[in-house]
C-alpha positions, -999 to 999 in steps of 0.1 A, spaced: 0 0 0 9 37 -2 4 62 25 3 99 18 11 123 47 2 159 42 13 190 61 13 227 58 -23 237 59 -37 264 81 -53 297 85 -38 327 66 -49 362 55 -54 372 19 -22 379 1 -1 356 22 17 324 12 15 288 22 34 256 12 18 222 13 38 191 15 28 155 7 52 127 15 46 92 1 56 61 18 52 24 12 57 3 -19 59 30 -46 76 37 -79 95 68 -88 81 93 -113 45 85 -107 16 109 -114 11 132 -84 -13 160 -80 -31 184 -57 -69 186 -57 -92 207 -36 -128 207 -25 -145 238 -13 -176 236 8 -206 231 -15 -184 223 -45 -170 193 -62 -134 182 -59 -112 198 -86 -77 196 -99 -54 223 -87 -20 212 -100 -4 180 -111 29 165 -124 24 137 -149 46 106 -153 63 123 -182 70 154 -162 43 176 -177 27 202 -155 -10 210 -153 -26 239 -134 -61 250 -130 -68 284 -146 -77 299 -112 -43 293 -98 -20 299 -128 7 323 -119 2 320 -82 7 283 -74 37 261 -82 38 223 -80 72 206 -76 85 172 -67 115 158 -48 120 123 -62 146 114 -36 121 121 -8 90 110 -26 75 143 -18 54 167 -38 50 203 -28 24 230 -36 37 265 -31 7 289 -29 13 326 -32 -11 355 -32 -38 335 -16 -74 345 -20 -105 337 0 -116 317 -30 -87 293 -23 -103 282 9 -109 245 7 -97 211 18 -66 202 -2 -60 166 -11 -28 149 -23 -32 122 -50 -7 96 -63 -12 73 -92 14 46 -97 23 32 -131 4 1 -122 -25 -3 -98 -50 20 -82 -45 56 -71 -42 68 -35 -56 99 -18 -43 117 13 -67 125 41 -68 162 32 -56 194 49 -77 225 55 -66 258 40 -85 288 51 -79 322 37 -97 349 56 -92 383 71 
């Protein structure tokens, strides 16, 4: 199995920054698809940013220019640097990992609240 441990969520004011981390442990393969998704109250879960197996980057239009996804293969950790945070970014953020073979895995989620 794969376990995803998330950290970095919290309460911040608009305009501030936050960095989320997701460390994967267990039987995993390097260079897997990893991404960040979020679900705001009353909304469906949506893709925020992702790194594909081939290294391509994908961002939601709402976060382009503000968020950056990166990966440290040696640590099996993916990061989400969030700058210029807005109240609309308030949501539960979930880490997702999809191995080359087998099913995908979700983290338990971490709350990000942007409010003054």
